[in-house]
C-alpha positions as CSV (number, residue, x, y, z in Angstrom):
1,M,-20.5,19.0,12.3
2,T,-20.2,20.5,8.6
3,Q,-19.4,19.0,5.5
4,A,-16.3,20.2,5.6
5,D,-15.1,18.8,8.9
6,P,-13.4,15.4,8.4
7,F,-15.2,12.4,10.6
8,Y,-11.8,10.7,10.2
9,L,-8.3,11.3,9.5
10,S,-5.9,8.9,8.7
11,R,-2.1,9.1,10.1
12,T,-0.1,7.1,8.0
13,R,3.3,7.7,6.2
14,V,4.4,5.9,3.6
15,E,8.2,6.0,2.3
16,R,9.7,4.7,-0.9
17,V,12.2,1.8,-0.5
18,A,13.6,1.0,-4.0
19,G,12.3,0.6,-7.3
20,V,8.1,0.1,-6.8
21,H,8.9,-1.3,-3.3
22,R,6.9,0.8,-0.4
23,R,6.6,1.2,3.3
24,A,3.6,2.1,4.7
25,F,3.7,3.1,8.5
26,L,0.1,3.0,10.0
27,E,-0.5,4.9,13.4
28,D,-1.1,2.2,15.4
29,G,2.5,0.7,14.7
30,T,1.7,-1.6,12.0
31,V,4.2,-1.7,8.9
32,L,2.7,-2.6,5.5
33,E,5.3,-3.5,2.8
34,M,3.8,-3.0,-0.8
35,G,5.1,-3.2,-4.7
36,V,4.1,-6.0,-7.5
37,H,3.7,-9.4,-7.7
38,G,2.5,-11.7,-10.4
39,P,1.2,-11.4,-14.1
40,I,1.9,-7.2,-13.3
41,K,5.7,-8.0,-12.7
42,A,6.0,-9.7,-15.9
43,H,3.9,-7.2,-17.8
44,Y,5.6,-4.1,-16.9
45,G,9.3,-6.4,-16.9
46,L,9.9,-5.7,-13.0
47,D,11.5,-9.3,-12.4
48,S,14.2,-8.1,-10.7
49,Q,11.5,-6.5,-8.2
50,P,10.4,-8.6,-5.0
51,N,7.1,-10.3,-4.9
52,L,4.8,-7.7,-2.8
53,P,1.2,-7.1,-2.3
54,L,0.1,-4.5,-4.3
55,P,-1.5,-1.6,-2.7
56,V,-5.2,-2.4,-3.9
57,D,-4.5,-5.8,-2.3
58,Y,-4.8,-4.1,0.9
59,L,-7.8,-2.1,-0.2
60,V,-9.6,-5.0,-1.0
61,A,-8.7,-7.4,1.7
62,A,-9.6,-4.1,3.9
63,A,-13.2,-4.3,2.2
64,A,-14.0,-7.8,2.5
65,G,-12.8,-7.9,6.4
């Protein structure tokens, strides 16, 4: 294996649902809903958006797991 050869390839698809709402499809069939919540919604005036985890919330959870 050379440095240019990937040791892992993620087969994931992300689609826009509406506004900042995104839906991610993982290779194993898992579907994740992402968006905004709490103070971030208030700061950017996105009160009409549904409360959904931020993409970074999933990263933090994966790192903690």
